[in-house]
N, C-alpha and C positions, 0 to 999 in steps of 0.2 A: 598148440598146447592151448588149454580151454581157460579165457581172460577172467580175472575174478572180478566178483559183482562189485559196484562201486563203492558199497559200503564199504568191502570189504579194505579197496584200494586205499580208501578215504581213513580209515582207522589206521594201514600200515602207515599211510606218510602223515598223519600225524602223530604216530608212537615213535617213528624215526625222527620229524622235526623235535619233536618234547626231547627225543634222548640227546641229539646234537647238540639242543642247547644245552643241556647236563654238561655234557662232556666239554663242549667250550665252557661255559662256567668253572667247572673245575679246575683246568689247566689256565684260567684268567687265576683263578682263586689261588694255586699253588706256586705259579709265577709272582704273583703280587709277594705271597708267603718268602718264597725264596729270597728275592730282591729285598725284601724288609730284614731277614735276617741276617744278610748278608752286608746293607747298610750298615745295622746296628754292629754288627761284630769288625767292621773297619772301623766304625768310629772309635767302638771299644780298644781296640789292640791300636790305633794312633794317639789316643788318648795315654794308653799307657808308656808307647814308645816316647812318647815326649816326657812320660814322667821318669823315663830309665835315664834319658840322655843328660835330665840333670844329674841326676846321681853318679854318672861315669866323669872320670878326670883321668889326667898324664903326670904322673908323680916321676920325676928321675927315668924318663926312657918306659916306664912299666903302668900299665895298665890297672887303676883301683877301682871296685867295685863296691858300689855300697850295700848292705845288708839289707837298706830297704825294697831293695827291688825284689825281695821275698814275700814282699807283703800286700803284693798287687792282688786282688780277688780274682781267682779263675783265671787269669792271666801270667803266663812263664817265659820267660828272657832265657835265648841265649845267643855265644857270643863265638862267633870265628876267622879263620885268618881268612883271607882273600882266597887260599888254593882249598878252603872248605874244614883244616885242621880245628877242632873245637877246641876252644880256649875257655867257656863257663858256661856251666850249663850243662844240659842232655840234648843229646839229637835226635828229638822224637820222629820225626820224617827225614825221606832222604829225598828234599830236591832240590832243585840247583837255583841260587840264588838270583832274586829276580827284584827290584827295586821299586817300591811302592804300590804292588801289587796286590791285591788279596785273592788267594788263594785257598782251595780247599783239599784236604790231603786225606788219605782212608790209610790205616795202618790195621796190623790184626785184629786189635780189639779197639779203636778207639777211630774216631773221625774230626781229623783238625780243621781251625782256621789257622793260617799264615800269611804274614805279614813281614817282610824281609827290610832292614833300614841300612844304609851303606855310611858310616860313620867315618872319617878322616882325623886323626892326629897329627900334630905336628914333629912329634920324634916317633912314634909306631907306625904309624902308617893308614893303612884304610882296613877297618875292620868291620865287620858282619853281624847285624844287629838283628836276629829273629827272633820276635814274637810268636807268644803260641795261644791257643784260647780251645776250649773242647767245642765239637759239633754233635756234640749226641744228640744234645737235648731237641733241641732244631732239626736236626737228622730224624730224631726218634717219631719227632711228632706227624711230620712229614709219609712218614713211613706207615705210623700208626691210620693216617688217613688216607694211604694209596690203598691200604689194607682192609680198612672198614669201607672204600668206594669197593674195592673189587668184589666185597660181598653184597652192597646196596645195588649194583647197577641191574643185575637180574632182578630183584626186586622194582626197581625203577621201572625198569623195562615190562615186567607185567601190568604193574598200576599203570602204565601209559597206554597198552594194550586195553588192559579190560574199560578205564576211561574212557579213551576215544572211542570206545566200541559203544560205548553207551550214549558217548554223549553225539555220535554220528546217528545211531539206530532213531535220537531224539529228533536231531535235526532232518533226518530223509522221513520221519514217519508220515508226513504231510505226502511226500510221492510214494509211498506207499498206497495211503490210502484213494492218492490219484487213481493209480494202476489199479487198486481194486477195483473202483467204480468202473475206471474205463473199458475193464474185464467186464463187471457186471451188464453194463451197457451194449456191447458187441454182444453178451450171449443172449440177452432179454429183449435188446429193445426195448429198453423203458429208460427217451432223452427224457424222463420228467427230472428223474433223481438229480443234484446238486452236490458238490463236494461240502460249499456251508464251514468254510475254513474261518475260524473266530482266531482273537486272541492277539500276539504284535504282528505288525502291520509290514513282516517281513517280504524280503521277496519270494518266498515261497505261497506266503499269502496272497502276495498281488497273482501269482501264476495263477492259483486256484479262482480267483476272482477272473482271469480271463478265461481260463476255461470254464465256469459256469455263464459268463455272457456266451458264452460258444455254444453250450448246449443249450442255451435257451437260443440262441439263433437256429440252430440245429432241429432245436423241435417245432420251431416255428416254420421253418424251412420245409419239414414234412410232411407239417402238417398242411400246410399250403400246397406241397406237390398232393399230398392224398387227394383234399379237397378238390382243387383241380383235374384230377385223372376223376372222379365219380360226377364232376362237373359235365367232363368230356361224354364220358358216359353216357349222363343222361341227355346233352345236349344231343348226342347222335342217335340214341336209340328212338326221340320222337319223330325225327325223319324217316328213320328207316324201320319203323312200325310200321312208317304212312305210308312208304315202299310196296313194302310187303302187302297193307290191305288192298292197294291198288292194283299190285299185280295178281291177288286171289281175284278180284271185280274185274280185271281185263278177263284172264281164265275162263270167268265162268258166264260173262256175257256175251253171246252171236254176234250182239249190232256192232258193227262199225267205229260207229259214231261214240257210242259208250269207250271201247276200246280206245280212240285215241283221246280223247278226254280223261284217261287212265292216266294215258301215258304222257300227254302236258301235265299233269298231275307229279308224276314222278320223276319228270324234267325239272319241274321246279325245287323237289324237293334235293334232287341231286343238287343243284345248283346250289341249293342251300349247304347243303353240306361241304360244298369243294370250296364256297366264298368262307364257310366256318376256317377249317382244314388250311386254305390261304394265308387267316390271318394269324391261326396259331402258328405256323409255320414263319411269319415275317416275325411276332413277337417272341420265338425262338432263338431266331438270329439274332434281332435287336439285341436281347437281352445277353447275348453270348456275346457280345463287340465282333459278330463276324461282316457286318455292312460296313462298305470304306466310308470315309467323309473327307474326299476330297475335291468335292463339288464349289464351287463359287454360288452361293446363293443368295438372291435378293427377294428380302422375304417380302418386299412392300410388292414386286409382282407376284409371286408366287400367290399372295393372300388376295390381289383383286383379278387373278385369272379365276383362281376357284371361289370365291364372291359371286364372279361372271355366268360358270357354269352352273354353279346352284341359286341361283336366281329363279328359272321355271321351278325348278323342286318349291322352291319356296315359296311359290307364288301359286300354287296349288292348293297352299292353307293360307290365302292370301298374305301373307307376312312380306315384310320388304329385308332388305340387305343394304344399310348403312355403313363405312368406310372412311375411315380417316388415319391416313397413310403418310410414314415418311420414308424416305430411302434408308435401306441397311443392309449391307451385305456382309455373309459371315461364310466361311468355310464347312461343309456341312454334308449333308446324304440328301441331295436335291428330294427322291423318290419317298425316304421315311417323310420329309419334315411337310411335304405337299399332304403323305395320309395324313398325318396329326392334324393338319390344319383342317382336310376333309373329314376327320372325324367329330372334333370340336362344330362346324355345322353345322353337319348332316344331326347333331345331337342336340343343338339348342331347334331346329326346325322340326323335329321328329317329336320335343317335347314343351315347345313354344307353343303358343296360342296362337286362337285362328286370327289373323289380320294382327300380328303384332309385331316386332322390330327387331334386329338381329343386328348386336352394334357392336360392328370390329374397331380397334384403335390402335395404335402404334404409338408408343412414346419411346423417346432415344435418351439417355443419359451419358451419364461421364461411363460408366459400368457397360454400359450395353443399351438394349433395347427390351422393351417389354408388351406383350403384345394382349388386347381385352377382348375378348370372344362374349359380350353380356347379351342375352335375351331378357324379355318379360314376360318369359310360360308360369309353367306352375310350381318352378321351384323344387328345391330339397330339403325335405327334414333334417334337422342338425344331424341329429342321433342316424343320418343314414351319409352325410358326409365322410365319416372315416371309411364305409364301405364302397364308392360309387367307382373306384379306381382297380378294385378287387376282379379277376376276371371271372366272366355271368352274373355279374350282378347287375340286377334289373331294379330301378326304380318300381317299373311296373309291375309289379310280382304275379300277375293276370295273363304278361306274356299279350296284352293288347296293340303292344306295338311289333313291332318290324325290328330285327335287330341279331347280331350272335351275342351281346353281353361282354367284347372283350375291345370294343372300341377304344373308351378310355384309356383302358390297360394299356392299348399301342399307344396312346397319346404320351403318358407318363414314362413309359421306357423310352421314346424316342429322346423325350425332353432329357432324361437324364443322361442319355448317352451323349447329347451334344452341352453335357456340361451344365446346364438350364436348370431353371426351376420352375416345379408347377405348384398352385395354390388354385384353392375356389371359397369362393362366400355365394350363400342364398338365401333364401326366405320364401316359405313357400307364401305362394298366392303371387308373388313381386318379380320371381325372376333369378336365374342365378348369370355367375358370371366366373369364368375361367381366366387367369393372369398367368402367361407364357412369358417367364424373363431369359435372355441368351447373354454371354457376357459379350465384349465388345469385340467388333473383329474388324474387318477391313470395309470399311462404308465410303458409299459414293458421294456423289454431291445430294445436297437436301431437295428434294422436288414432292408434291403432290397432286398426286394421281387423279 
């Protein structure tokens, strides 16, 4: 069986709840009206009974009835022997006698409230006094209410359904707009559209805001992936074109030396593409969280070893590497952390000035440790600081320096994967400083290498 749409289900629930409340209210009102009527008539009959008792007397063993008992408005009195024989008045209803209980009885033409009282005379004995008052007025009023309710109930049901549908349609109109927008995006791949709901800040408006934020992130993500794809194609096209050119050159030259030179250039370009692909794979694994982080990493030892290994590279530019380290051990991925530190040192050497200095300092605090990689090189323009962690972005657009252009992207992803933070400050002509901070881990005893 096909399930009803949510709008129809909410409408039916709303209508059913409203009608249930109406029925409950009707029952409560009818019950209250009946109780009020019974209380009123019982008090009325009790007062009349007290008046009749004052008017009755016993004389010489016979019962005397004062004519004043006929003057009680809308109340009738009858007297009976204990065996049910009528002494005075009319036997209007056929009911067994019951002391002090208000009862309602129905005859062929009338409805009555009845109250019985047992009277004891010294000479005559026990006599039943039965008081009557008409219940037609209250009963007719209740029947009229029931009759009107019977006809009003369908009308109320229609009003509840129509009103529920209108209210539900208005409440779910933002959902309809969200569905329409999602369908248009799925069909046309236009991620620039937004719901942009305004008005009351209710739950649906908050949901629309979340969806707009999600669409904005998706748009940025898709744009970034498209740019990444284009950048990869561009980065690979250059070495591939060089390989093809060298192959054509080698095939056209008879001399062995020229062929060997072409092969060496082909091998060099192949190495560049291999390095690029390797770094892309590493970046993808880091961003997908597939790299385990169970190694006990001593950051001071890692940085000291990397600085020592990179000193020959720095010496080629006349640069020095100075370290100021402290002991700090954290759980992480040793290979990834080492790659991040190597990339930062390599970046400082590549863009540092001749005869300059790279200073690496560690500072431990209550919440963790921070590492600073500070050089005195050419620096980065302020407008470019927000771009340096983008993949394939280079400050040197002429490509005069070597590199894949994703080294800093790897650094950023590695730091994020280890729950750390990365920041950069720079000034043209004065140098650049990268600061990496990691949360507190298992520390070793302080030492200075």
